[in-house]
Backbone as CSV, one residue per row, in Angstrom:
resi,resn,N_x,N_y,N_z,CA_x,CA_y,CA_z,C_x,C_y,C_z
1,MET,0.812,-0.814,-0.019,-0.075,-0.110,-0.278,0.839,1.002,-0.166
2,GLU,0.537,2.462,-1.098,1.078,3.912,-0.895,0.436,4.330,0.300
3,VAL,1.472,5.390,1.097,1.489,5.843,2.068,-0.046,6.620,2.013
4,LYS,-0.135,6.970,0.777,-1.994,7.803,0.710,-2.913,6.850,1.479
5,GLU,-2.191,5.851,0.808,-4.006,4.520,1.480,-3.740,4.107,2.887
6,ILE,-2.495,4.252,3.124,-2.324,3.559,4.090,-3.327,4.640,4.999
7,ILE,-2.842,6.023,5.210,-3.198,7.039,5.862,-4.868,7.022,5.756
8,ALA,-5.501,6.763,4.267,-6.600,6.973,4.376,-7.381,5.447,4.864
9,GLU,-6.552,4.658,5.244,-7.691,3.410,6.436,-7.617,3.999,7.600
10,ILE,-6.442,4.364,7.520,-6.500,4.534,9.509,-7.247,6.097,9.882
11,LYS,-7.479,6.876,9.012,-8.638,7.630,9.140,-10.251,7.037,9.536
12,GLU,-10.276,6.270,8.905,-11.373,5.218,8.799,-11.622,5.051,10.235
13,LYS,-10.480,3.988,10.669,-10.802,3.168,11.877,-9.844,4.522,12.816
14,MET,-9.502,5.653,12.653,-9.879,6.190,14.618,-10.941,7.104,14.125
15,ALA,-11.354,7.543,12.968,-13.221,7.968,12.906,-13.961,6.954,14.390
16,ALA,-14.052,5.421,13.986,-15.124,5.223,14.939,-14.439,5.175,15.991
17,ARG,-13.118,5.286,16.707,-12.263,5.869,17.891,-12.558,6.610,18.407
18,GLY,-13.100,7.769,17.738,-13.077,8.624,18.488,-12.084,9.488,17.980
19,GLY,-11.692,9.275,16.630,-10.562,10.808,16.225,-9.048,9.704,16.867
20,LEU,-8.139,10.466,15.807,-6.981,10.891,16.353,-6.445,11.819,17.050
21,LYS,-5.294,11.195,17.712,-4.896,12.145,19.437,-3.556,12.713,19.312
22,HIS,-2.977,11.083,19.180,-1.179,11.962,19.787,-0.702,10.524,18.472
23,VAL,0.441,11.194,18.062,0.804,10.070,16.965,2.796,9.986,18.083
24,TYR,3.324,9.032,17.919,4.541,8.386,18.447,5.850,8.364,17.402
25,PHE,6.737,9.238,17.440,7.458,8.553,15.916,8.692,8.083,16.988
26,VAL,9.415,6.473,17.082,10.046,5.934,17.504,11.399,4.978,17.058
27,GLY,12.312,5.300,17.171,13.451,4.241,17.087,14.585,4.726,17.562
28,CYS,15.580,4.249,16.976,16.916,4.387,17.372,18.153,4.883,16.557
29,GLY,18.555,5.658,17.348,19.805,5.929,16.369,19.581,7.294,15.250
30,GLY,19.993,6.500,13.994,19.524,6.808,12.976,18.442,6.980,12.304
31,SER,17.537,5.746,12.849,16.002,6.099,12.582,15.871,7.185,13.218
32,LYS,15.916,7.073,14.264,15.264,8.045,15.237,15.742,9.174,14.230
33,ALA,16.722,10.161,14.028,17.102,11.052,13.695,16.373,11.268,12.254
34,ALA,15.860,9.891,11.162,15.056,9.951,10.119,13.785,9.959,9.986
35,ILE,12.991,9.708,11.433,11.458,10.377,11.260,11.740,11.408,12.695
36,PHE,12.395,12.173,11.981,12.207,13.354,13.045,11.539,14.257,12.300
37,PRO,11.845,14.625,11.315,11.409,15.506,10.040,9.902,15.508,10.146
38,GLY,9.244,14.068,10.149,7.601,13.768,10.302,7.627,14.785,11.688
39,LEU,7.927,14.371,12.826,7.597,15.290,14.278,7.529,16.690,14.039
40,TYR,8.532,16.690,13.432,8.574,18.549,13.447,7.368,19.029,13.097
41,LEU,6.953,18.302,11.463,6.114,19.231,10.589,4.687,19.011,11.754
42,LEU,4.419,17.449,12.095,3.283,17.627,12.765,3.413,18.482,14.353
43,GLN,4.361,18.463,14.814,4.386,19.355,16.515,3.810,21.168,15.731
44,SER,4.960,21.439,14.564,4.226,22.736,14.014,3.257,22.592,13.622
45,GLU,2.507,21.977,12.612,0.882,22.364,11.650,0.103,21.248,12.283
46,ALA,0.190,20.629,13.331,-1.533,19.548,13.658,-1.982,20.464,14.240
47,LYS,-3.321,20.705,14.329,-3.988,21.189,15.266,-5.255,20.835,15.611
48,ASN,-5.158,19.480,15.544,-6.216,18.947,16.565,-5.922,17.231,16.769
49,PHE,-4.611,16.813,16.907,-3.549,15.983,17.025,-2.333,16.319,18.182
50,SER,-1.653,15.997,18.619,-0.246,15.754,19.073,0.890,14.806,18.172
51,ALA,2.052,15.449,18.743,3.471,13.946,18.337,3.835,14.495,19.475
52,THR,4.661,13.117,19.226,5.718,13.107,21.076,7.422,12.247,19.894
53,THR,8.227,11.911,20.736,9.600,11.013,19.792,9.562,10.788,21.115
54,TYR,9.908,9.027,21.221,11.152,7.926,22.000,12.118,7.604,21.491
55,THR,12.832,6.661,21.869,13.995,6.171,21.668,13.342,5.230,21.872
56,SER,13.291,3.382,21.180,12.721,2.622,21.018,12.157,1.598,22.308
57,ASN,13.630,1.693,22.927,13.616,0.944,24.287,12.878,1.833,25.654
58,GLU,13.156,3.008,25.781,12.336,3.918,26.635,11.086,3.564,26.390
59,PHE,10.622,3.266,24.951,8.863,3.653,25.279,8.863,1.789,25.229
60,VAL,9.763,0.617,25.401,9.579,-0.295,25.552,9.192,-0.425,26.999
61,HIS,10.015,0.419,27.843,10.422,-0.022,29.720,9.880,1.423,30.395
62,ALA,9.522,2.399,29.774,8.532,3.496,30.315,7.148,3.985,29.178
63,THR,6.641,2.727,28.934,5.640,3.481,27.822,4.619,3.842,28.876
64,PRO,4.327,5.101,27.708,3.518,6.515,28.202,1.971,6.038,28.206
65,ALA,1.431,6.150,29.781,-0.102,6.006,29.432,-0.616,6.310,28.542
66,GLN,0.134,7.080,27.977,-1.522,7.867,26.758,-1.650,6.759,26.061
67,LEU,-0.618,6.042,25.378,-0.588,5.280,24.422,-1.713,4.114,24.573
68,ASP,-3.256,4.586,23.142,-3.815,3.435,23.458,-4.836,3.741,21.457
69,GLU,-5.800,2.654,21.984,-6.434,2.978,20.234,-6.645,4.189,19.662
70,ARG,-6.520,5.480,20.540,-6.358,6.537,19.389,-5.020,7.675,18.946
71,CYS,-4.276,6.721,19.015,-2.915,6.783,19.033,-2.073,6.186,18.007
72,LEU,-1.625,6.541,17.330,-0.540,6.169,15.981,0.607,6.175,16.611
73,ALA,1.548,5.183,16.187,2.731,4.826,16.204,3.746,4.667,14.930
74,VAL,4.381,5.609,14.691,5.633,5.510,13.288,6.577,4.986,14.272
75,ILE,7.209,3.856,13.892,8.230,3.657,14.219,9.487,2.767,13.667
76,CYS,10.663,3.220,13.360,11.612,3.348,12.125,12.454,2.156,12.637
77,SER,12.826,1.237,12.110,13.918,0.810,12.131,14.500,-0.256,10.410
78,LEU,15.909,0.050,10.254,16.016,0.153,8.763,15.977,-1.814,8.905
79,LYS,16.079,-2.545,9.338,16.394,-4.342,9.447,15.661,-4.260,10.289
80,ALA,16.430,-4.996,11.462,15.238,-5.071,12.859,15.592,-5.308,14.386
81,THR,15.982,-3.859,14.674,16.712,-3.636,15.897,15.577,-4.475,16.702
82,PRO,16.461,-4.971,17.868,15.643,-5.603,18.915,14.541,-4.799,19.393
83,GLU,14.967,-4.233,20.214,14.553,-3.126,20.647,13.561,-2.417,20.359
84,THR,13.430,-2.111,18.714,12.542,-1.325,18.150,11.536,-2.338,17.491
85,VAL,11.570,-3.398,17.409,10.802,-4.602,17.583,9.861,-4.759,18.138
86,LYS,10.421,-4.677,19.507,9.782,-4.748,20.398,8.585,-3.581,20.662
87,ALA,9.312,-2.340,19.870,8.305,-1.553,20.210,7.261,-1.128,19.558
88,VAL,7.497,-1.545,18.290,5.972,-2.024,17.633,4.685,-3.347,18.793
89,GLU,5.844,-4.413,18.750,4.610,-5.200,19.635,4.384,-3.998,20.769
90,THR,5.206,-3.867,21.925,4.080,-2.952,22.659,2.959,-1.708,22.346
91,ALA,3.283,-1.397,21.095,2.115,-0.264,20.629,1.125,-0.718,20.698
92,ASN,1.439,-1.944,19.474,-0.086,-3.481,19.509,-0.477,-3.625,20.568
93,ALA,0.023,-3.828,21.422,-0.734,-4.723,22.726,-1.523,-3.813,23.745
94,ALA,-1.048,-2.001,23.219,-2.293,-1.127,23.986,-3.154,-1.134,22.743
95,GLY,-3.128,-1.218,22.064,-4.454,-1.140,21.081,-4.043,-0.190,19.620
96,ALA,-3.035,0.791,20.034,-2.692,1.405,19.252,-2.434,1.047,16.930
97,ILE,-2.721,2.342,16.448,-2.028,1.349,14.917,-0.457,1.799,15.180
98,THR,0.005,0.610,14.440,0.975,1.020,14.185,1.692,0.753,12.246
99,ILE,2.149,1.890,12.133,3.200,1.947,11.014,4.789,1.402,11.128
100,ALA,5.158,0.084,10.987,6.404,0.422,10.621,7.100,0.704,9.252
101,MET,8.302,1.357,9.651,9.186,1.819,8.385,10.365,1.043,7.988
102,THR,10.976,0.894,7.781,11.785,-0.237,7.371,12.379,-0.605,5.996
103,GLY,13.608,-1.642,5.567,13.772,-1.685,4.276,13.512,-2.138,3.238
104,SER,12.810,-3.368,3.789,12.187,-4.340,3.223,10.985,-4.689,3.622
105,MET,10.764,-5.408,2.626,8.609,-6.439,3.200,9.426,-7.817,3.854
106,GLU,10.957,-7.967,3.767,10.853,-9.289,4.713,11.909,-9.194,5.804
107,THR,11.653,-7.401,6.656,12.324,-7.714,7.811,11.415,-7.902,8.762
108,GLY,12.025,-8.443,10.087,11.413,-8.284,10.957,10.664,-7.255,12.234
109,MET,10.636,-5.849,10.844,9.435,-5.089,11.455,8.189,-5.248,10.543
110,ALA,9.000,-5.552,9.035,7.999,-6.232,8.833,6.775,-6.731,9.019
111,LYS,7.268,-8.038,9.809,5.815,-8.786,10.046,5.253,-8.690,11.629
112,VAL,5.566,-7.499,11.961,5.288,-7.186,12.902,3.885,-5.667,13.436
113,GLY,4.206,-5.043,12.401,3.786,-3.848,11.637,2.240,-4.322,11.177
114,GLN,1.706,-3.279,12.004,0.080,-3.429,11.062,0.321,-2.665,9.912
115,TYR,1.067,-1.444,9.809,1.309,-1.483,8.201,2.091,-1.569,7.774
116,VAL,3.063,-1.545,6.553,5.046,-1.345,6.743,4.918,-0.617,5.752
117,VAL,5.892,0.493,5.637,6.502,1.848,4.516,8.072,1.713,4.297
118,THR,8.011,0.796,3.447,9.691,0.467,3.226,10.340,1.694,2.371
119,TYR,11.319,1.931,2.571,12.224,3.157,1.997,13.665,2.575,1.806
120,SER,13.665,3.242,0.272,15.036,3.037,-0.415,16.578,3.852,0.068
121,ASN,17.639,2.631,0.691,18.714,2.993,1.268,19.691,1.931,0.642
122,GLY,20.841,2.099,0.691,22.034,1.975,0.388,22.700,2.749,0.012
123,GLU,23.355,1.864,-0.825,24.669,2.971,-1.843,23.636,3.944,-2.526
124,ASP,23.086,3.046,-3.902,22.333,4.012,-4.430,20.820,4.259,-4.048
125,GLN,20.868,4.575,-2.506,19.568,5.231,-2.203,19.065,6.523,-3.087
126,VAL,17.567,6.725,-3.296,16.922,7.412,-4.025,16.618,8.372,-2.659
127,TYR,16.906,9.212,-2.719,16.625,10.069,-1.835,15.199,10.597,-1.340
128,SER,14.494,10.852,-2.601,13.148,11.193,-2.139,12.076,9.883,-2.004
129,ASN,12.843,8.996,-1.767,12.139,7.673,-0.755,12.941,7.323,-0.008
130,SER,13.677,8.192,0.819,14.408,7.301,2.138,13.382,7.395,3.542
131,ASN,14.081,7.449,4.489,13.324,7.463,5.476,12.663,8.271,6.220
132,GLN,13.715,9.587,5.840,13.304,10.954,5.936,12.075,11.268,5.189
133,ALA,12.690,11.331,4.122,10.739,11.783,3.014,9.804,10.846,3.475
134,ASN,10.048,9.124,3.761,8.938,8.555,3.774,8.498,8.718,5.269
135,ALA,8.723,10.139,6.603,8.103,10.133,7.903,7.331,11.036,7.136
136,LEU,7.725,12.019,6.371,7.645,13.332,6.186,5.917,12.867,5.192
137,ARG,6.228,11.969,4.377,4.707,12.103,3.446,3.705,11.532,4.692
138,ILE,4.128,10.553,5.792,3.311,10.699,6.441,2.677,11.703,7.205
139,GLY,3.052,12.172,7.736,2.714,13.404,8.320,2.230,14.641,7.010
140,PHE,2.728,14.975,6.114,1.790,15.843,5.253,0.128,15.061,4.586
141,GLU,0.114,13.556,4.706,-0.819,12.645,4.143,-1.871,12.717,5.590
142,LEU,-1.551,12.787,6.994,-2.250,12.651,8.023,-2.437,14.227,8.399
143,LEU,-1.829,15.576,7.341,-2.040,16.829,8.217,-3.569,17.260,6.885
144,HIS,-3.363,16.477,5.636,-3.791,16.325,4.739,-5.420,16.298,4.540
145,GLN,-5.385,14.707,5.481,-6.597,14.342,4.961,-7.505,14.246,6.655
146,LEU,-6.756,14.691,7.596,-7.198,14.419,8.744,-7.604,15.618,8.987
147,GLU,-6.870,17.442,8.173,-7.052,18.777,8.595,-6.666,19.615,7.108
148,GLY,-7.109,18.954,5.765,-7.110,19.815,5.319,-6.053,20.870,4.888
149,TRP,-4.833,20.334,5.472,-3.591,21.452,5.550,-3.546,21.984,3.444
150,ASP,-3.443,23.010,4.259,-3.239,23.802,2.739,-2.146,24.016,2.010
151,LYS,-1.187,23.076,2.203,0.224,23.301,1.787,0.327,22.071,0.853
152,TYR,-0.672,21.294,1.357,0.155,19.892,0.793,0.188,19.559,-0.511
153,GLU,-0.447,20.921,-1.965,0.381,20.311,-3.232,1.796,20.939,-3.172
154,LEU,1.833,21.744,-2.414,2.808,22.543,-2.896,4.348,21.419,-1.840
155,ALA,4.348,20.538,-0.747,4.841,19.654,-0.522,4.719,18.623,-1.401
156,MET,3.869,17.876,-2.129,4.044,17.093,-3.377,4.426,17.524,-4.130
157,GLU,4.286,18.418,-4.592,5.727,19.001,-5.957,7.199,19.185,-4.997
158,ALA,7.446,19.742,-4.324,8.582,19.930,-3.566,9.269,17.927,-3.869
159,TYR,9.103,17.062,-3.616,9.540,15.910,-3.652,10.480,15.709,-4.611
160,SER,9.878,15.839,-6.280,10.833,16.020,-7.262,12.042,17.112,-7.493
161,HIS,12.000,17.836,-6.533,13.440,18.801,-6.306,14.486,17.936,-5.824
162,ILE,13.940,17.032,-4.407,15.030,16.630,-3.744,16.637,15.687,-4.191
163,ASP,16.320,14.842,-5.177,17.508,13.875,-5.745,18.586,15.165,-6.590
164,GLU,17.803,16.244,-7.285,18.835,16.780,-8.219,19.038,17.889,-6.818
165,ILE,18.716,18.200,-5.786,19.297,18.917,-4.724,20.601,18.717,-4.025
166,VAL,20.314,16.868,-3.503,21.416,16.473,-2.844,22.691,15.639,-4.182
167,ALA,22.351,15.912,-5.057,23.073,15.409,-6.057,24.118,16.615,-6.828
168,GLU,24.067,17.547,-6.618,24.236,18.501,-6.803,24.809,19.289,-5.925
169,GLY,24.260,19.461,-4.253,24.662,19.698,-3.611,26.486,18.829,-2.827
170,LYS,26.627,17.430,-3.329,27.364,16.925,-2.897,28.543,17.134,-4.373
171,GLU,28.210,17.364,-5.291,29.548,17.655,-6.748,29.879,19.085,-6.152
172,ASN,28.702,20.106,-5.787,29.338,21.413,-5.850,30.516,21.534,-4.531
173,CYS,30.057,20.805,-3.149,30.839,21.007,-1.867,31.986,20.030,-1.711
174,LEU,32.457,18.958,-2.824,33.036,18.177,-2.937,34.647,19.043,-1.976
175,PRO,35.146,19.613,-3.293,36.377,20.614,-2.732,36.452,21.245,-1.536
176,ALA,35.247,21.512,-0.819,35.083,22.329,0.172,35.693,21.140,1.194
177,ALA,34.795,19.774,0.876,34.482,19.409,1.932,35.893,18.397,2.150
178,ARG,36.744,18.004,0.994,38.121,17.625,1.070,38.640,18.331,1.913
179,GLU,39.015,19.544,1.996,39.741,20.605,2.096,39.545,20.598,3.442
180,TRP,37.957,20.390,4.277,37.756,20.426,5.941,38.185,19.193,5.920
181,ALA,38.287,18.238,5.301,39.110,16.464,6.012,40.341,16.930,6.755
182,GLN,40.785,17.618,5.281,42.278,17.156,5.261,42.671,18.233,6.795
183,LYS,42.090,19.363,7.056,42.342,20.361,7.938,41.983,19.730,9.207
184,VAL,40.885,18.572,9.627,40.468,18.705,10.765,40.541,17.035,11.191
185,LYS,41.138,16.148,9.803,40.995,14.560,10.317,41.782,14.056,11.484
186,ASP,42.719,15.092,12.193,43.857,14.662,13.837,42.540,15.210,14.742
187,GLU,42.007,15.734,14.668,40.969,16.282,15.989,40.207,15.301,16.387
188,PRO,40.300,15.282,17.749,39.396,14.925,18.439,38.074,14.806,18.896
189,VAL,37.476,15.984,19.052,36.420,16.262,19.353,35.761,17.245,18.386
190,PHE,34.054,17.469,17.777,33.570,18.349,17.049,32.263,18.964,17.547
191,PHE,32.164,19.724,17.388,30.630,20.562,17.863,29.853,20.803,17.016
192,VAL,28.641,20.726,17.004,28.104,20.573,15.912,26.685,21.084,16.463
193,LEU,26.096,22.209,15.716,24.805,22.978,15.942,23.992,22.786,14.602
194,ALA,22.765,23.282,15.163,21.183,23.129,14.333,20.263,23.369,15.022
195,SER,19.542,23.652,14.525,17.882,23.972,15.454,16.548,23.585,14.439
196,GLY,15.685,23.949,15.119,14.315,23.080,14.112,13.984,22.429,13.763
197,PRO,14.064,22.086,12.504,13.859,20.920,11.629,15.291,19.934,11.360
198,SER,16.346,21.170,11.260,17.407,20.287,11.223,18.713,19.650,12.754
199,PHE,17.741,19.849,13.733,18.051,19.125,15.077,18.503,18.040,15.053
200,GLY,17.778,17.059,14.047,17.776,15.287,13.933,18.956,15.512,12.728
201,VAL,19.417,16.287,12.763,20.279,16.349,11.127,21.460,16.329,11.966
202,ALA,21.662,17.277,12.872,23.002,17.465,14.215,23.136,16.091,15.262
203,TYR,22.082,15.935,15.656,22.056,14.401,16.093,22.429,13.049,15.126
204,SER,22.137,12.933,14.146,22.860,12.052,13.129,24.203,12.099,13.139
205,MET,24.448,13.677,12.949,26.270,13.664,12.500,26.904,13.380,13.703
206,CYS,26.271,13.826,14.681,27.285,13.456,15.547,27.006,11.954,16.573
207,SER,26.095,11.755,16.356,25.725,9.524,16.700,26.091,8.682,16.123
208,CYS,26.051,9.024,14.939,25.710,8.382,13.680,27.550,8.536,13.029
209,HIS,27.631,9.136,12.190,28.402,9.569,11.242,30.037,9.908,12.336
210,PHE,30.197,11.874,12.805,30.996,11.011,13.906,31.282,10.188,14.870
211,MET,30.663,9.706,15.868,31.364,8.615,17.002,30.839,7.148,16.360
212,GLU,29.832,6.822,16.007,29.857,5.605,14.810,30.814,5.143,13.916
213,MET,30.761,5.790,13.240,31.426,5.506,11.758,32.909,6.323,12.199
214,GLN,33.548,7.139,12.543,34.499,7.973,13.040,35.451,7.695,14.124
215,TRP,34.732,7.458,15.015,35.493,7.614,16.648,35.176,8.301,17.022
216,LYS,34.903,9.626,16.636,35.556,10.819,16.967,34.035,11.050,17.849
217,TYR,34.603,12.303,19.512,33.824,12.501,19.703,33.180,13.672,18.907
218,ALA,31.976,13.790,19.451,31.248,14.931,19.244,29.927,15.122,19.387
219,ILE,29.501,16.453,19.634,28.433,16.934,21.203,27.215,17.700,20.221
220,CYS,26.403,17.470,20.227,24.973,18.199,19.323,24.492,19.016,20.030
221,MET,24.552,19.857,19.280,23.686,20.974,20.343,22.884,21.920,19.666
222,HIS,21.577,22.334,20.166,20.465,23.206,19.666,21.075,24.281,19.413
223,SER,21.252,25.169,18.422,21.330,26.432,18.229,20.971,27.288,19.397
224,GLY,19.625,27.159,19.774,18.754,28.089,20.452,19.281,27.767,22.094
225,GLU,19.735,26.908,21.925,20.701,26.583,23.707,21.957,26.936,23.720
226,TYR,22.839,27.181,22.495,23.878,27.175,22.231,24.423,28.363,23.537
227,PHE,23.863,29.762,23.546,24.180,30.726,24.188,23.767,30.554,25.671
228,HIS,23.338,29.514,25.922,23.406,29.424,27.439,23.507,28.622,27.887
229,GLY,25.646,28.914,28.093,26.409,27.583,28.806,27.368,27.399,27.379
230,PRO,27.160,26.276,26.383,27.658,25.825,25.640,28.651,26.865,25.062
231,PHE,28.527,27.991,25.010,29.618,28.646,23.889,30.761,29.210,24.597
232,GLU,30.626,29.368,25.456,32.070,29.417,26.809,33.184,28.367,25.912
233,VAL,32.944,26.866,25.572,34.270,26.547,24.906,34.474,26.953,24.124
234,THR,33.510,28.010,23.062,34.067,28.345,21.610,35.933,29.044,21.583
235,ASP,35.718,28.748,20.524,38.244,29.483,20.727,37.558,29.294,19.067
236,LYS,39.060,29.793,19.113,39.863,29.751,17.757,40.535,28.135,16.921
237,LYS,40.036,27.396,17.846,40.605,25.977,17.432,39.507,24.913,17.201
238,LEU,38.830,25.085,18.177,37.444,23.870,18.558,36.303,23.641,16.853
239,PRO,36.810,22.574,16.076,36.316,22.271,14.981,34.620,22.516,15.326
240,MET,34.049,23.618,14.501,32.561,23.055,14.149,32.270,23.258,13.307
241,VAL,30.910,22.927,13.301,30.031,22.754,11.892,28.834,23.202,12.447
242,LEU,28.329,24.684,11.321,26.716,24.851,11.468,26.043,24.667,10.815
243,ILE,25.157,24.157,10.726,24.085,23.343,9.649,22.981,24.689,10.020
244,MET,22.803,24.890,8.828,22.121,26.281,9.131,20.744,25.717,8.517
245,SER,19.388,26.275,8.797,18.110,25.453,8.509,17.231,26.899,7.076
246,GLU,16.794,26.394,6.600,15.915,27.589,6.021,14.604,27.415,6.458
247,GLY,13.680,28.565,6.835,12.617,28.125,7.557,12.634,29.264,8.676
248,ARG,11.477,29.192,9.440,11.433,29.752,10.801,12.531,29.637,12.004
249,THR,12.918,28.636,12.262,14.682,28.981,12.841,15.586,29.747,12.560
250,ARG,15.601,29.728,11.372,16.836,29.934,10.679,17.474,31.259,11.490
251,ALA,16.933,32.193,12.212,16.997,33.564,13.027,18.228,32.632,14.213
252,LEU,17.947,31.402,14.790,18.081,31.240,15.692,20.144,30.410,15.263
253,ASP,20.074,30.695,14.007,21.504,30.007,13.341,22.058,30.910,12.713
254,GLU,21.495,31.562,12.569,22.327,33.339,12.139,22.963,33.762,12.954
255,ARG,22.213,33.473,14.235,22.691,33.990,15.337,23.958,33.624,15.690
256,CYS,24.009,32.343,15.977,25.389,31.617,16.196,26.731,31.822,15.178
257,LEU,26.003,32.247,13.686,27.010,32.090,12.556,27.864,33.905,12.524
258,LYS,27.123,34.840,13.278,27.522,36.124,13.341,28.558,36.006,14.939
259,PHE,28.042,35.105,15.892,28.911,34.875,16.620,30.401,33.740,16.420
260,LEU,30.162,33.104,15.835,31.223,32.118,14.854,32.076,33.454,14.325
261,LYS,31.754,34.126,13.559,32.245,34.554,12.989,33.111,35.831,13.464
262,THR,33.060,36.155,14.860,33.467,36.988,15.425,34.578,36.218,16.486
263,TYR,34.288,35.414,17.258,34.909,34.191,17.942,35.448,32.924,17.929
264,GLY,35.164,32.625,16.124,35.448,31.502,16.256,36.065,31.277,15.270
265,GLU,37.099,30.170,14.493,38.168,30.487,13.233,37.987,29.137,12.388
266,ASN,37.994,27.919,13.572,37.864,26.508,12.777,36.006,25.737,12.542
267,TYR,35.565,26.781,11.413,34.320,26.102,11.637,33.600,26.079,10.200
268,ILE,32.861,25.339,9.983,32.245,25.353,8.743,30.944,25.376,8.639
269,ILE,29.946,25.599,7.554,28.816,25.569,7.053,28.274,24.809,6.590
270,ILE,27.233,24.466,6.534,26.265,23.242,5.766,24.907,24.266,5.847
271,ASP,24.797,24.966,4.367,22.919,25.770,4.309,22.242,25.157,3.428
272,PHE,21.059,24.715,3.910,19.906,24.307,2.916,19.681,25.428,1.987
273,LYS,19.819,26.825,2.725,18.994,27.857,1.341,19.973,27.568,-0.054
274,GLU,21.439,27.450,0.822,22.126,27.435,-0.757,22.554,26.458,-1.557
275,LEU,21.675,25.448,-0.787,21.752,24.037,-1.063,20.067,23.884,-2.267
276,ASN,19.260,24.452,-1.681,17.960,24.830,-1.889,18.209,25.308,-3.588
277,LYS,18.247,26.515,-3.225,18.652,28.163,-4.227,16.843,28.192,-4.813
278,GLY,16.101,28.270,-3.912,14.813,28.775,-3.900,13.958,27.400,-5.123
279,ARG,14.209,26.125,-4.874,13.731,25.077,-5.562,12.433,24.707,-5.768
280,ILE,13.160,24.303,-3.912,11.483,24.096,-3.079,11.215,25.237,-2.447
281,PRO,9.825,25.548,-2.766,9.589,27.080,-2.451,9.715,27.433,-0.255
282,GLU,8.980,28.757,-0.194,9.584,29.372,1.559,8.514,28.644,2.184
283,GLU,7.455,28.311,1.445,6.192,28.333,2.068,6.508,26.816,2.857
284,VAL,7.261,25.620,2.248,7.347,24.207,2.688,8.428,23.680,3.012
285,ALA,9.876,24.736,2.860,11.065,24.195,2.500,11.758,23.960,4.024
286,GLU,11.237,24.185,4.465,11.785,24.414,6.341,11.452,22.979,6.566
287,PHE,10.045,22.030,5.964,9.675,20.787,6.104,11.164,20.050,5.541
288,PHE,11.603,20.067,4.169,12.370,18.838,3.506,13.973,19.194,4.372
289,ASN,14.332,20.299,4.912,15.596,20.535,5.145,15.962,19.258,5.675
290,PRO,16.152,18.329,6.363,16.895,17.320,7.048,16.812,15.687,5.820
291,VAL,15.817,16.265,4.941,15.967,15.111,3.888,17.253,15.353,2.718
292,VAL,17.036,16.650,2.430,18.912,16.862,2.232,19.906,17.442,2.812
293,LEU,19.876,17.578,4.320,21.028,17.882,4.646,21.623,16.510,5.577
294,ILE,21.154,15.891,6.099,21.853,14.294,6.169,22.245,13.316,5.414
295,PRO,21.455,13.108,4.058,22.733,13.071,3.120,24.495,13.385,2.843
296,ILE,24.016,15.077,3.128,24.930,16.290,2.490,26.310,15.787,3.827
297,GLU,25.295,16.533,4.638,26.250,16.246,6.004,27.017,14.446,5.993
298,ARG,26.647,13.720,5.959,27.618,12.469,5.772,28.051,12.423,4.986
299,PHE,28.221,12.979,3.803,29.003,13.082,2.580,30.556,13.311,2.933
300,TYR,30.065,14.787,3.961,31.265,15.436,4.135,31.711,14.355,5.505
301,VAL,31.359,13.984,6.000,32.136,12.981,6.998,32.880,11.830,6.478
302,SER,32.336,11.757,4.896,32.854,10.754,4.052,34.218,10.673,3.995
303,GLN,34.374,12.065,3.403,35.585,12.867,3.038,36.780,12.859,4.162
304,LEU,36.043,13.074,5.182,37.046,12.510,6.915,37.608,11.339,6.853
305,ALA,36.078,10.365,6.518,36.707,9.118,6.259,37.953,8.823,4.945
306,GLU,37.827,9.226,4.284,38.644,9.161,3.316,40.175,9.841,3.854
307,ALA,40.265,11.090,4.611,41.489,11.299,4.684,42.496,10.664,6.077
308,THR,41.459,9.986,6.513,41.750,9.211,8.096,42.165,7.731,7.734
309,GLY,41.639,7.590,6.581,41.856,5.737,6.426,41.030,5.148,6.994
310,HIS,40.050,5.297,8.120,39.117,5.034,9.050,37.411,4.130,8.093
311,SER,37.499,3.494,7.354,36.301,3.268,7.252,34.917,3.537,8.153
312,MET,34.296,4.358,6.857,32.500,4.247,7.727,31.614,2.785,7.785
313,ASP,32.471,1.663,7.328,32.158,0.638,8.201,32.911,-0.193,8.721
314,GLU,33.792,0.068,9.585,34.545,-0.032,10.685,33.740,0.229,11.839
315,ARG,33.543,-1.054,12.750,33.323,-0.872,13.798,33.681,-1.599,15.200
316,ARG,33.890,-1.061,16.219,34.525,-2.271,17.142,33.517,-3.117,18.239
317,TYR,32.452,-2.737,17.981,31.074,-3.329,19.123,30.231,-3.718,18.165
318,MET,29.418,-2.614,17.471,28.207,-2.760,16.798,28.334,-4.443,15.913
319,TRP,27.286,-4.884,16.200,26.792,-6.492,15.808,28.205,-7.461,16.106
320,LYS,28.974,-6.832,16.880,30.625,-7.966,16.913,30.088,-8.623,17.962
321,VAL,29.935,-7.831,19.077,30.054,-8.361,20.585,28.465,-8.024,21.122
322,GLU,28.033,-9.215,22.049,27.115,-8.833,22.820,26.569,-7.470,23.409
323,TYR,25.085,-6.797,23.546,25.316,-5.686,24.013,23.743,-5.341,23.489
């Protein structure tokens, strides 16, 4: 089933139960970052229901009391992370409707989800059909079908630009990414700033790409919180990445940029507005920030991997030891 059809069925079921009251977005690591766009969209735009996010194991062990038959749980794992499969089972047991987002119809996630949305992944990933893009699709359909959201058509048209923007962005940033990688390849600690729709991008860059894939310490910081303590560590040497959004929270990122231009030096900027060049209209652009920015920031870190000789696929513990 297509996302549109899935949400149409869920709409009917929820109407019989008294209406949708809450959407939970659940996952771990990169999958949790990937579903953040749907969360941000619904928290920003939904008027008659609410949304929150949980890491899978907390959802299992500290299950929210509000979880019941009037809730929808959108739960994501590429293959079948055990605690995420358990999160789907937990939501099912509470009477909620579940959408399992996963890499194929053969995964353990697909076996337990009431509905299944598969997404493109791997080396030849189609970014307009990625996990981020599909988390957004679910959100857009909920807004459209349940609330008659007036920006729906603009959002649907925007999907046609995603793959072009990412491909062009990688090509254009390659020289700068290689130069940055050579400059910072021996640095042990990185500081990543972002806000609004792109906060999940910073989380992904830190947790998955710097720490998991490069064994580099990385601190994820909301650019709105930067000036409330963390900016005291800023100096001319600290490697920093400022991820700038296009949309309502851009002012927070611009404030950070102004400060970095004065007191920092060893920083780079990854800016969705420069990548987009107006192709996705401003009315919906902010919601697409992470769909483009996660593959671009990962591309930067992949150049770091080339410079360090540390493969993005190398692990010490993941999939190798009991944990």
